[in-house]
DOFIKE-612691 format. One record per residue (C-alpha): x, y, z; chain; residue number from 1; residue in three letters. Coordinates in steps of 0.25 Angstrom, whole numbers, plus 5000, padded with zeros to 4 digits. Example, Ala and Ser with C-alpha at 12.3 -4.5 7.8 and 13.67 -1.06 7.14 Angstrom:
BEGIN
<<5049 4982 5031> A 1 ALA>
<<5055 4996 5029> A 2 SER>
REM end
This chain:
BEGIN
<<5489 5380 4978> A 1 MET>
<<5484 5365 4977> A 2 LEU>
<<5478 5359 4989> A 3 SER>
<<5486 5349 4997> A 4 PRO>
<<5479 5337 4992> A 5 PRO>
<<5480 5340 4977> A 6 ARG>
<<5495 5345 4979> A 7 ARG>
<<5498 5332 4986> A 8 TRP>
<<5492 5324 4974> A 9 ILE>
<<5500 5332 4964> A 10 ARG>
<<5513 5330 4972> A 11 GLU>
<<5511 5315 4972> A 12 GLN>
<<5517 5306 4961> A 13 PRO>
<<5507 5302 4951> A 14 LEU>
<<5508 5287 4954> A 15 SER>
<<5504 5290 4969> A 16 SER>
<<5492 5298 4965> A 17 VAL>
<<5487 5287 4955> A 18 THR>
<<5489 5277 4966> A 19 SER>
<<5481 5285 4975> A 20 CYS>
<<5469 5287 4965> A 21 VAL>
<<5469 5272 4962> A 22 ARG>
<<5468 5269 4977> A 23 ARG>
<<5456 5278 4978> A 24 GLY>
<<5448 5273 4966> A 25 LEU>
<<5451 5258 4971> A 26 CYS>
<<5445 5262 4984> A 27 SER>
<<5433 5268 4978> A 28 ARG>
<<5431 5256 4969> A 29 ARG>
<<5432 5246 4980> A 30 GLN>
<<5421 5254 4987> A 31 SER>
<<5412 5254 4974> A 32 LEU>
<<5414 5238 4973> A 33 TRP>
<<5410 5237 4988> A 34 ILE>
<<5398 5245 4986> A 35 LEU>
<<5394 5238 4973> A 36 LEU>
<<5396 5224 4980> A 37 ILE>
<<5386 5229 4991> A 38 LEU>
<<5376 5234 4981> A 39 LEU>
<<5376 5220 4974> A 40 VAL>
<<5374 5213 4988> A 41 VAL>
<<5363 5223 4991> A 42 CYS>
<<5356 5220 4978> A 43 ILE>
<<5358 5205 4980> A 44 ALA>
<<5352 5205 4994> A 45 ILE>
<<5340 5214 4989> A 46 GLN>
<<5338 5204 4977> A 47 THR>
<<5338 5192 4987> A 48 PHE>
<<5328 5199 4997> A 49 VAL>
<<5319 5203 4985> A 50 ALA>
<<5319 5189 4980> A 51 ARG>
<<5316 5183 4993> A 52 GLN>
<<5304 5192 4995> A 53 ALA>
<<5299 5188 4981> A 54 ARG>
<<5300 5174 4985> A 55 THR>
<<5293 5176 4998> A 56 SER>
<<5282 5183 4991> A 57 SER>
<<5280 5172 4981> A 58 ARG>
<<5280 5162 4992> A 59 ARG>
<<5270 5170 5001> A 60 ASP>
<<5261 5172 4989> A 61 LYS>
<<5261 5157 4987> A 62 LEU>
<<5259 5153 5002> A 63 THR>
<<5251 5165 5006> A 64 GLY>
<<5261 5166 5018> A 65 LEU>
<<5270 5177 5020> A 66 PRO>
<<5281 5177 5031> A 67 HIS>
<<5274 5180 5043> A 68 LEU>
<<5279 5187 5056> A 69 ARG>
<<5270 5187 5068> A 70 PHE>
<<5272 5195 5081> A 71 THR>
<<5264 5189 5092> A 72 VAL>
<<5260 5197 5104> A 73 ASN>
<<5263 5193 5119> A 74 LYS>
<<5251 5184 5120> A 75 GLN>
<<5252 5170 5126> A 76 HIS>
<<5250 5162 5113> A 77 LEU>
<<5248 5148 5120> A 78 PHE>
<<5242 5151 5134> A 79 PRO>
<<5235 5137 5137> A 80 THR>
<<5232 5124 5132> A 81 LEU>
<<5217 5123 5135> A 82 GLN>
<<5211 5129 5123> A 83 ASN>
<<5216 5130 5108> A 84 VAL>
<<5217 5143 5101> A 85 TYR>
<<5209 5152 5111> A 86 GLU>
<<5206 5165 5106> A 87 GLY>
<<5214 5163 5093> A 88 LEU>
<<5215 5175 5084> A 89 HIS>
<<5225 5175 5073> A 90 HIS>
<<5226 5185 5061> A 91 GLN>
<<5237 5186 5051> A 92 SER>
<<5237 5195 5039> A 93 SER>
<<5244 5192 5026> A 94 LEU>
<<5246 5204 5017> A 95 ALA>
<<5255 5210 5007> A 96 GLY>
<<5259 5210 4993> A 97 LYS>
<<5257 5195 4991> A 98 GLN>
<<5242 5198 4993> A 99 ASN>
<<5241 5187 5003> A 100 VAL>
<<5227 5185 5009> A 101 ARG>
<<5225 5191 5022> A 102 SER>
<<5224 5182 5034> A 103 LEU>
<<5216 5186 5046> A 104 GLN>
<<5212 5176 5057> A 105 THR>
<<5206 5178 5070> A 106 GLU>
<<5204 5163 5075> A 107 ARG>
<<5213 5151 5075> A 108 PRO>
<<5203 5145 5065> A 109 SER>
<<5209 5154 5054> A 110 ASP>
<<5223 5148 5055> A 111 LEU>
<<5222 5137 5045> A 112 HIS>
<<5231 5125 5045> A 113 HIS>
<<5237 5123 5031> A 114 GLN>
<<5240 5109 5026> A 115 ASN>
<<5250 5108 5014> A 116 ASP>
<<5243 5096 5009> A 117 GLY>
<<5253 5087 5015> A 118 HIS>
<<5249 5088 5030> A 119 GLY>
<<5259 5099 5033> A 120 LYS>
<<5255 5112 5038> A 121 SER>
<<5263 5125 5035> A 122 SER>
<<5272 5132 5046> A 123 ASP>
<<5265 5144 5049> A 124 VAL>
<<5262 5150 5063> A 125 VAL>
<<5249 5150 5071> A 126 LEU>
<<5248 5163 5077> A 127 LEU>
<<5237 5170 5086> A 128 ARG>
<<5234 5184 5091> A 129 HIS>
<<5245 5193 5086> A 130 VAL>
<<5241 5207 5091> A 131 ASP>
<<5254 5214 5086> A 132 LYS>
<<5257 5213 5072> A 133 THR>
<<5258 5202 5061> A 134 VAL>
<<5270 5206 5053> A 135 ASP>
<<5269 5200 5039> A 136 LEU>
<<5280 5200 5029> A 137 ALA>
<<5271 5203 5018> A 138 THR>
<<5263 5214 5024> A 139 GLY>
<<5265 5227 5030> A 140 SER>
<<5263 5231 5045> A 141 GLN>
<<5250 5236 5043> A 142 ARG>
<<5245 5223 5037> A 143 ASP>
<<5247 5216 5050> A 144 ALA>
<<5235 5214 5058> A 145 ARG>
<<5233 5213 5073> A 146 LYS>
<<5227 5201 5080> A 147 VAL>
<<5220 5201 5093> A 148 SER>
<<5228 5195 5105> A 149 PRO>
<<5225 5181 5109> A 150 GLY>
<<5231 5167 5113> A 151 LYS>
<<5233 5154 5107> A 152 LEU>
<<5232 5141 5115> A 153 LEU>
<<5237 5128 5113> A 154 LEU>
<<5229 5115 5113> A 155 PRO>
<<5232 5105 5125> A 156 LYS>
<<5244 5096 5124> A 157 HIS>
<<5242 5085 5134> A 158 GLY>
<<5247 5090 5148> A 159 ASN>
<<5255 5101 5142> A 160 ASP>
<<5254 5112 5152> A 161 PRO>
<<5254 5123 5141> A 162 GLY>
<<5262 5129 5130> A 163 LEU>
<<5265 5144 5130> A 164 ARG>
<<5272 5152 5120> A 165 LEU>
<<5279 5165 5124> A 166 PRO>
<<5271 5177 5125> A 167 SER>
<<5280 5185 5114> A 168 SER>
<<5282 5177 5102> A 169 LEU>
<<5285 5181 5087> A 170 VAL>
<<5282 5170 5077> A 171 LEU>
<<5288 5170 5063> A 172 HIS>
<<5282 5161 5053> A 173 SER>
<<5287 5157 5039> A 174 THR>
<<5284 5145 5030> A 175 LYS>
<<5297 5139 5034> A 176 GLU>
<<5298 5140 5048> A 177 HIS>
<<5293 5145 5062> A 178 LEU>
<<5301 5153 5071> A 179 THR>
<<5299 5160 5084> A 180 ALA>
<<5306 5172 5090> A 181 GLY>
<<5306 5184 5101> A 182 THR>
<<5304 5174 5112> A 183 ASP>
<<5315 5163 5116> A 184 LYS>
<<5305 5157 5125> A 185 ARG>
<<5298 5151 5113> A 186 LEU>
<<5310 5141 5112> A 187 ILE>
<<5306 5135 5125> A 188 ASN>
<<5291 5134 5122> A 189 THR>
<<5286 5120 5119> A 190 PRO>
<<5277 5120 5107> A 191 ILE>
<<5273 5106 5102> A 192 PRO>
<<5275 5104 5087> A 193 SER>
<<5260 5099 5086> A 194 THR>
<<5256 5112 5091> A 195 PHE>
<<5263 5120 5081> A 196 LEU>
<<5258 5112 5070> A 197 LYS>
<<5244 5113 5075> A 198 ALA>
<<5245 5128 5076> A 199 HIS>
<<5252 5131 5063> A 200 ILE>
<<5242 5136 5053> A 201 ASN>
<<5244 5139 5039> A 202 SER>
<<5243 5153 5034> A 203 VAL>
<<5245 5148 5020> A 204 HIS>
<<5231 5142 5021> A 205 THR>
<<5224 5154 5027> A 206 LYS>
<<5231 5163 5016> A 207 ALA>
<<5225 5155 5005> A 208 THR>
<<5212 5149 5012> A 209 CYS>
<<5200 5157 5009> A 210 GLN>
<<5187 5155 5017> A 211 PRO>
<<5177 5147 5009> A 212 LYS>
<<5163 5153 5007> A 213 SER>
<<5157 5144 4997> A 214 ARG>
<<5152 5132 5005> A 215 ILE>
<<5143 5121 5003> A 216 VAL>
<<5139 5113 5016> A 217 PHE>
<<5131 5100 5014> A 218 LEU>
<<5123 5101 5027> A 219 LYS>
<<5121 5086 5031> A 220 THR>
<<5111 5082 5042> A 221 HIS>
<<5114 5081 5057> A 222 LYS>
<<5129 5083 5055> A 223 THR>
<<5130 5096 5062> A 224 ALA>
<<5128 5103 5049> A 225 SER>
<<5119 5114 5055> A 226 SER>
<<5131 5119 5062> A 227 THR>
<<5139 5120 5050> A 228 ILE>
<<5128 5127 5043> A 229 LEU>
<<5128 5137 5053> A 230 ASN>
<<5143 5139 5052> A 231 ILE>
<<5141 5141 5037> A 232 LEU>
<<5129 5150 5039> A 233 TYR>
<<5137 5159 5048> A 234 ARG>
<<5149 5160 5040> A 235 TYR>
<<5141 5163 5027> A 236 GLY>
<<5132 5173 5034> A 237 GLU>
<<5144 5181 5040> A 238 SER>
<<5150 5182 5026> A 239 ARG>
<<5138 5185 5018> A 240 ASN>
<<5139 5172 5010> A 241 LEU>
<<5127 5167 5002> A 242 THR>
<<5120 5154 5006> A 243 PHE>
<<5114 5144 4997> A 244 ALA>
<<5101 5143 5005> A 245 LEU>
<<5089 5134 5002> A 246 PRO>
<<5078 5140 4994> A 247 MET>
<<5066 5146 5000> A 248 ASN>
<<5072 5146 5013> A 249 LYS>
<<5072 5131 5015> A 250 HIS>
<<5081 5126 5026> A 251 SER>
<<5088 5116 5017> A 252 GLN>
<<5092 5115 5002> A 253 LEU>
<<5079 5106 5000> A 254 PHE>
<<5085 5094 5007> A 255 TYR>
<<5083 5082 5005> A 256 PRO>
<<5082 5085 4990> A 257 PHE>
<<5095 5085 4982> A 258 PHE>
<<5101 5099 4982> A 259 PHE>
<<5097 5108 4970> A 260 ALA>
<<5103 5122 4967> A 261 SER>
<<5090 5128 4966> A 262 HIS>
<<5087 5125 4981> A 263 PHE>
<<5096 5136 4984> A 264 VAL>
<<5089 5150 4986> A 265 GLU>
<<5094 5160 4976> A 266 GLY>
<<5099 5150 4965> A 267 ILE>
<<5086 5150 4956> A 268 SER>
<<5084 5165 4958> A 269 SER>
<<5099 5168 4956> A 270 GLY>
<<5098 5178 4967> A 271 SER>
<<5111 5172 4973> A 272 VAL>
<<5124 5173 4965> A 273 ARG>
<<5133 5165 4974> A 274 GLU>
<<5131 5155 4986> A 275 PHE>
<<5142 5153 4996> A 276 HIS>
<<5136 5143 5006> A 277 VAL>
<<5127 5131 5005> A 278 MET>
<<5124 5123 5018> A 279 CYS>
<<5110 5120 5019> A 280 ASN>
<<5104 5105 5019> A 281 HIS>
<<5104 5099 5005> A 282 MET>
<<5106 5085 4999> A 283 ARG>
<<5119 5088 4992> A 284 PHE>
<<5120 5088 4977> A 285 ARG>
<<5134 5095 4972> A 286 LYS>
<<5129 5098 4958> A 287 SER>
<<5118 5107 4963> A 288 GLU>
<<5126 5113 4974> A 289 VAL>
<<5137 5117 4964> A 290 ALA>
<<5126 5125 4956> A 291 LYS>
<<5124 5134 4969> A 292 VAL>
<<5138 5134 4975> A 293 MET>
<<5151 5139 4969> A 294 PRO>
<<5162 5130 4964> A 295 GLU>
<<5172 5133 4975> A 296 ASP>
<<5162 5129 4986> A 297 THR>
<<5167 5121 4998> A 298 PHE>
<<5158 5109 5001> A 299 TYR>
<<5157 5102 5014> A 300 PHE>
<<5148 5094 5023> A 301 SER>
<<5147 5087 5036> A 302 ILE>
<<5145 5072 5040> A 303 LEU>
<<5141 5066 5053> A 304 ARG>
<<5143 5052 5059> A 305 HIS>
<<5131 5044 5053> A 306 PRO>
<<5128 5037 5067> A 307 VAL>
<<5126 5050 5075> A 308 VAL>
<<5120 5057 5063> A 309 MET>
<<5109 5046 5062> A 310 MET>
<<5106 5048 5077> A 311 GLU>
<<5104 5063 5075> A 312 SER>
<<5096 5061 5062> A 313 ILE>
<<5087 5051 5069> A 314 PHE>
<<5083 5061 5080> A 315 THR>
<<5082 5073 5071> A 316 TYR>
<<5074 5067 5060> A 317 TYR>
<<5066 5058 5068> A 318 LYS>
<<5053 5062 5060> A 319 SER>
<<5058 5057 5047> A 320 ILE>
<<5051 5044 5042> A 321 PRO>
<<5062 5035 5044> A 322 ALA>
<<5063 5038 5059> A 323 PHE>
<<5049 5042 5062> A 324 ARG>
<<5045 5028 5066> A 325 LYS>
<<5057 5023 5073> A 326 THR>
<<5060 5024 5088> A 327 HIS>
<<5075 5025 5088> A 328 SER>
<<5087 5026 5078> A 329 LEU>
<<5089 5011 5081> A 330 ASP>
<<5075 5008 5077> A 331 ASP>
<<5077 5015 5064> A 332 PHE>
<<5090 5009 5061> A 333 LEU>
<<5085 4994 5064> A 334 ASP>
<<5074 4997 5054> A 335 ASN>
<<5080 5007 5045> A 336 SER>
<<5076 5002 5031> A 337 TRP>
<<5062 5000 5036> A 338 THR>
<<5061 5014 5042> A 339 ASN>
<<5068 5021 5031> A 340 TYR>
<<5061 5025 5018> A 341 ASN>
<<5071 5032 5009> A 342 SER>
<<5059 5039 5001> A 343 SER>
<<5053 5045 5014> A 344 ALA>
<<5055 5059 5016> A 345 THR>
<<5067 5063 5025> A 346 ASN>
<<5071 5049 5027> A 347 ASN>
<<5084 5052 5021> A 348 HIS>
<<5088 5057 5034> A 349 TYR>
<<5088 5043 5040> A 350 ALA>
<<5098 5037 5030> A 351 HIS>
<<5112 5041 5026> A 352 ASN>
<<5109 5056 5027> A 353 ILE>
<<5123 5060 5025> A 354 LEU>
<<5123 5053 5011> A 355 ALA>
<<5109 5059 5008> A 356 PHE>
<<5114 5073 5011> A 357 ASP>
<<5126 5072 5002> A 358 PHE>
<<5117 5068 4990> A 359 GLY>
<<5118 5053 4990> A 360 PHE>
<<5108 5042 4991> A 361 ASN>
<<5107 5038 5006> A 362 ASN>
<<5099 5026 5004> A 363 ASN>
<<5109 5015 5004> A 364 ILE>
<<5110 5003 5013> A 365 ALA>
<<5122 4999 5021> A 366 ALA>
<<5122 4985 5015> A 367 ASP>
<<5121 4991 5000> A 368 SER>
<<5132 4985 4991> A 369 GLU>
<<5136 4998 4986> A 370 ASN>
<<5137 5006 4999> A 371 LEU>
<<5152 5008 4999> A 372 GLU>
<<5151 5013 4984> A 373 GLU>
<<5140 5022 4988> A 374 VAL>
<<5148 5028 5000> A 375 ALA>
<<5160 5030 4991> A 376 SER>
<<5153 5037 4981> A 377 MET>
<<5146 5046 4991> A 378 ALA>
<<5159 5049 4998> A 379 ILE>
<<5166 5052 4985> A 380 ALA>
<<5155 5062 4981> A 381 ALA>
<<5156 5069 4994> A 382 ILE>
<<5171 5070 4993> A 383 GLU>
<<5169 5076 4979> A 384 ARG>
<<5159 5087 4983> A 385 ASP>
<<5163 5091 4997> A 386 PHE>
<<5176 5097 5002> A 387 HIS>
<<5174 5094 5016> A 388 LEU>
<<5166 5084 5025> A 389 ILE>
<<5165 5087 5040> A 390 LEU>
<<5161 5078 5051> A 391 ILE>
<<5151 5081 5061> A 392 SER>
<<5157 5073 5073> A 393 GLU>
<<5169 5082 5072> A 394 TYR>
<<5162 5095 5070> A 395 PHE>
<<5173 5105 5076> A 396 ASP>
<<5184 5098 5068> A 397 VAL>
<<5174 5099 5055> A 398 SER>
<<5173 5114 5058> A 399 MET>
<<5188 5116 5058> A 400 ILE>
<<5190 5108 5046> A 401 LEU>
<<5179 5116 5039> A 402 LEU>
<<5185 5129 5044> A 403 LYS>
<<5198 5125 5037> A 404 HIS>
<<5191 5120 5024> A 405 ALA>
<<5184 5133 5023> A 406 LEU>
<<5195 5142 5028> A 407 CYS>
<<5186 5148 5039> A 408 TRP>
<<5189 5153 5053> A 409 SER>
<<5186 5145 5065> A 410 LEU>
<<5175 5155 5069> A 411 GLU>
<<5168 5152 5056> A 412 ASP>
<<5166 5137 5060> A 413 VAL>
<<5162 5139 5074> A 414 VAL>
<<5148 5134 5078> A 415 SER>
<<5138 5129 5088> A 416 PHE>
<<5130 5116 5085> A 417 LYS>
<<5117 5118 5078> A 418 LEU>
<<5106 5109 5076> A 419 ASN>
<<5111 5100 5087> A 420 SER>
<<5103 5091 5095> A 421 ARG>
<<5102 5091 5110> A 422 SER>
<<5109 5079 5117> A 423 GLU>
<<5096 5074 5122> A 424 LYS>
<<5091 5070 5108> A 425 THR>
<<5104 5063 5105> A 426 ARG>
<<5104 5048 5106> A 427 HIS>
<<5117 5039 5108> A 428 PRO>
<<5118 5028 5098> A 429 LEU>
<<5123 5014 5101> A 430 SER>
<<5134 5007 5092> A 431 PRO>
<<5124 4998 5086> A 432 ASN>
<<5115 5010 5082> A 433 THR>
<<5128 5017 5076> A 434 ALA>
<<5131 5005 5067> A 435 GLU>
<<5116 5004 5062> A 436 LYS>
<<5117 5019 5058> A 437 ILE>
<<5130 5017 5051> A 438 LYS>
<<5124 5005 5043> A 439 ARG>
<<5111 5013 5040> A 440 TRP>
<<5119 5025 5035> A 441 ASN>
<<5130 5017 5029> A 442 ALA>
<<5132 5028 5018> A 443 LEU>
<<5133 5039 5028> A 444 ASP>
<<5142 5031 5037> A 445 TRP>
<<5152 5029 5025> A 446 ARG>
<<5152 5043 5021> A 447 ILE>
<<5155 5048 5035> A 448 TYR>
<<5166 5038 5037> A 449 LEU>
<<5173 5043 5025> A 450 HIS>
<<5172 5058 5028> A 451 PHE>
<<5175 5056 5042> A 452 ASN>
<<5189 5052 5037> A 453 THR>
<<5191 5063 5027> A 454 THR>
<<5187 5073 5037> A 455 PHE>
<<5199 5070 5046> A 456 TRP>
<<5208 5070 5034> A 457 HIS>
<<5203 5084 5031> A 458 LYS>
<<5206 5088 5046> A 459 VAL>
<<5221 5083 5044> A 460 ASP>
<<5223 5089 5030> A 461 SER>
<<5216 5103 5032> A 462 LEU>
<<5218 5106 5047> A 463 VAL>
<<5226 5096 5054> A 464 GLY>
<<5223 5088 5068> A 465 GLN>
<<5231 5098 5077> A 466 GLU>
<<5225 5111 5071> A 467 GLN>
<<5211 5104 5071> A 468 MET>
<<5211 5101 5086> A 469 LYS>
<<5215 5116 5089> A 470 MET>
<<5205 5122 5079> A 471 GLU>
<<5194 5113 5085> A 472 VAL>
<<5197 5117 5099> A 473 ALA>
<<5197 5132 5095> A 474 HIS>
<<5184 5130 5088> A 475 LEU>
<<5177 5123 5100> A 476 ARG>
<<5183 5134 5109> A 477 GLU>
<<5177 5145 5100> A 478 LEU>
<<5163 5138 5100> A 479 GLN>
<<5164 5137 5115> A 480 ASP>
<<5166 5152 5116> A 481 LYS>
<<5155 5155 5106> A 482 LEU>
<<5145 5146 5114> A 483 ALA>
<<5149 5154 5127> A 484 ASN>
<<5147 5167 5119> A 485 THR>
<<5135 5164 5110> A 486 CYS>
<<5126 5154 5118> A 487 LEU>
<<5118 5155 5130> A 488 LYS>
<<5123 5144 5139> A 489 GLY>
<<5134 5141 5129> A 490 GLY>
<<5127 5129 5123> A 491 ARG>
<<5115 5123 5115> A 492 ALA>
<<5101 5122 5121> A 493 VAL>
<<5089 5114 5117> A 494 ASP>
<<5079 5122 5108> A 495 PRO>
<<5069 5124 5119> A 496 SER>
<<5079 5133 5126> A 497 GLN>
<<5083 5141 5114> A 498 ILE>
<<5077 5155 5117> A 499 LYS>
<<5078 5161 5103> A 500 ASP>
<<5068 5154 5094> A 501 ALA>
<<5076 5159 5081> A 502 GLY>
<<5088 5150 5086> A 503 LEU>
<<5080 5137 5089> A 504 LYS>
<<5085 5126 5080> A 505 PRO>
<<5075 5118 5071> A 506 PHE>
<<5070 5105 5079> A 507 GLN>
<<5067 5093 5071> A 508 TYR>
<<5064 5078 5075> A 509 GLY>
<<5068 5073 5089> A 510 ALA>
<<5081 5081 5090> A 511 ALA>
<<5082 5093 5099> A 512 VAL>
<<5090 5103 5092> A 513 ILE>
<<5098 5113 5101> A 514 GLN>
<<5100 5128 5099> A 515 GLY>
<<5107 5139 5106> A 516 TYR>
<<5103 5152 5114> A 517 ASN>
<<5112 5164 5112> A 518 LEU>
<<5119 5171 5123> A 519 ASN>
<<5111 5183 5127> A 520 PRO>
<<5123 5191 5131> A 521 HIS>
<<5130 5193 5118> A 522 ILE>
<<5132 5205 5109> A 523 ASP>
<<5124 5207 5096> A 524 ARG>
<<5136 5203 5087> A 525 GLN>
<<5139 5191 5095> A 526 THR>
<<5125 5187 5095> A 527 LYS>
<<5124 5187 5080> A 528 THR>
<<5136 5178 5079> A 529 LYS>
<<5131 5169 5090> A 530 CYS>
<<5117 5168 5084> A 531 GLU>
<<5123 5164 5070> A 532 ARG>
<<5130 5152 5077> A 533 LEU>
<<5117 5147 5083> A 534 ILE>
<<5107 5150 5072> A 535 THR>
<<5100 5137 5068> A 536 PRO>
<<5100 5132 5054> A 537 GLU>
<<5086 5136 5050> A 538 LEU>
<<5087 5150 5055> A 539 GLN>
<<5100 5153 5050> A 540 TYR>
<<5096 5148 5036> A 541 THR>
<<5083 5156 5036> A 542 ASP>
<<5092 5169 5040> A 543 ARG>
<<5102 5167 5029> A 544 LEU>
<<5091 5164 5019> A 545 TYR>
<<5084 5177 5023> A 546 THR>
<<5097 5185 5022> A 547 GLN>
<<5100 5180 5008> A 548 GLN>
<<5086 5180 5002> A 549 PHE>
<<5077 5190 5011> A 550 PRO>
<<5066 5192 5000> A 551 GLU>
<<5064 5176 4999> A 552 LEU>
<<5065 5175 5014> A 553 ALA>
<<5054 5185 5016> A 554 ALA>
<<5045 5177 5005> A 555 LYS>
<<5047 5164 5012> A 556 LEU>
<<5044 5169 5026> A 557 LYS>
<<5031 5174 5021> A 558 GLN>
<<5028 5160 5015> A 559 ALA>
<<5032 5153 5028> A 560 THR>
<<5022 5161 5035> A 561 ARG>
<<5011 5155 5028> A 562 MET>
<<5014 5141 5033> A 563 VAL>
<<5004 5137 5045> A 564 SER>
<<5008 5143 5058> A 565 PRO>
<<5004 5131 5065> A 566 GLN>
<<5017 5124 5061> A 567 ARG>
<<5025 5136 5066> A 568 GLN>
<<5019 5135 5080> A 569 ARG>
<<5024 5121 5081> A 570 SER>
<<5038 5126 5081> A 571 ASP>
<<5045 5121 5093> A 572 ARG>
<<5058 5129 5089> A 573 THR>
<<5054 5142 5083> A 574 GLY>
<<5060 5137 5070> A 575 MET>
<<5051 5125 5066> A 576 MET>
<<5039 5133 5061> A 577 GLY>
<<5048 5141 5052> A 578 MET>
<<5054 5128 5047> A 579 VAL>
<<5040 5121 5045> A 580 TRP>
<<5035 5133 5038> A 581 ALA>
<<5047 5134 5029> A 582 ARG>
<<5047 5119 5026> A 583 GLU>
<<5032 5120 5022> A 584 ALA>
<<5035 5131 5012> A 585 HIS>
<<5046 5123 5007> A 586 HIS>
<<5038 5110 5005> A 587 ARG>
<<5029 5119 4996> A 588 GLN>
<<5040 5124 4989> A 589 PHE>
<<5046 5110 4986> A 590 VAL>
<<5033 5105 4982> A 591 ARG>
<<5031 5116 4972> A 592 ARG>
<<5045 5117 4966> A 593 LYS>
<<5052 5104 4969> A 594 PHE>
<<5041 5094 4969> A 595 SER>
<<5049 5085 4960> A 596 ASN>
<<5060 5084 4971> A 597 LEU>
<<5051 5076 4980> A 598 LYS>
<<5051 5064 4971> A 599 ASN>
<<5066 5064 4970> A 600 GLN>
<<5072 5051 4975> A 601 LYS>
<<5086 5047 4978> A 602 ALA>
<<5093 5040 4967> A 603 SER>
<<5093 5024 4967> A 604 THR>
<<5109 5024 4966> A 605 SER>
<<5117 5022 4978> A 606 PRO>
<<5123 5036 4978> A 607 VAL>
<<5116 5048 4971> A 608 LEU>
<<5127 5057 4966> A 609 THR>
<<5125 5072 4965> A 610 HIS>
<<5125 5071 4950> A 611 THR>
<<5115 5061 4950> A 612 GLU>
<<5106 5068 4960> A 613 ALA>
<<5107 5080 4951> A 614 ASN>
<<5101 5073 4940> A 615 SER>
<<5091 5064 4948> A 616 LYS>
<<5085 5076 4956> A 617 THR>
<<5074 5083 4949> A 618 ARG>
<<5074 5098 4951> A 619 MET>
<<5064 5108 4945> A 620 PRO>
REM end
């Protein structure tokens, strides 16, 4: 017996059965079409997403900036207006398949302002103190790094009572736009556009910027160059870099002779394969420096206003023949060509000392017919050989500019003043005296005027005015904190008040060079850091030489002991005896090996170029 459904089918007319089957097949066919259409749509969406991901990946590889999503903890980001960047610690990590360089910053100095070459900066977010997560589109959860909590402070804006952002805020940053979410109160928070522009820092620059470690600093005289040398010494020592130090533990690279490559310890013997930093006093000659330093070396120097520099030089080098018989700086300037003899030893300090240090002929008069031509040639040579020229009068601004140029952190350029005179040995100058100095040092004056202008162009193009103001404020705040931590009394003292003889600066001429006493209530690790900050030039150079060349240092120490101890007993600073003994040994060394250099004289041409100097200077 047939089942009811089958019997029903058999009992139906043939046309009815066929119609029913067709309806079933059509229904299934429609379902298949719908599924096929959905499949095509899914494939299209997946293809579009994959293409967008590849496009984003290529853009990120070019810019070094993946899309970032930052989650900020409940900290007041802008509590007051009194200080700038207080306690800033910012750390971001860029990781992933794009092999983007990891970024890690703990200070506001590490946030770099990028200029696109047209005076416009990129739209990226300035963050600080994220203690939750940094969620990166190109990295996994475990790639996110935690940052210590802190606060970010706005600078003063006139009488503005204070600007405060909400405590809970999520900032999203892309190349095209900047949005805020999770807290509607942000809409009503007044944020000046100038503030945002000043705080926008380029992660692009940080991703591609590599800290420079091959550096030549032309250490000029009485220009705060000893402080910069200390910065370079600390940076190099902490990173185990190799210094191009003077041969035989000399304190200078045989200045005032033109620099020669074999003045550097380790060159002749071949004991050093690579030098990273050269920063001791020398008379510059690029062709010889290039024999020692790698091709990608960064060259920089510093200038000081010739008027204030001349006052400092007259006090410090009062014992040189040009100044010895004069009672005052005005007395010298009124009879300058009578008192000045260019062939007398050390008299180069008295006339266009900046031009001399850069390797040019300094003996040119203000009324010389070719003064302007000579100045133009000197300026062109300096611009060709140096990447950056700093200005002593704007020291803190110079340090921020140097930080950006070298891709360093703010902590790398923090410092205390070294080799600085006591105020009681400074003498104010009348406008009349200032004009006489400008005329006497006419070549230096023209060099200074030019690079004072280019200096501010560098500030605008490399950092920006608003960013510079805030970073300078933070640098000064950091230095004040270090002074309170490291220094007894928080300030410099006269040499008679310095307790540790090993930290007394070398005294010379009529100047009273101040130094520092360490705070006795600091731990060992902090003491080491603080001691590096206040170690004078001679002692620091001596220590680095001993670290790099321990066997040679031991031999030279033995030779120094043979010098008459009477000179050492006349030491009023604890260092002068060592200096006298070393200089006596060096004089014997120079007489023996470089006797022909003593007869060297400056070229009679207005400007002695580095190439001409190379051919005219006779070397053994």
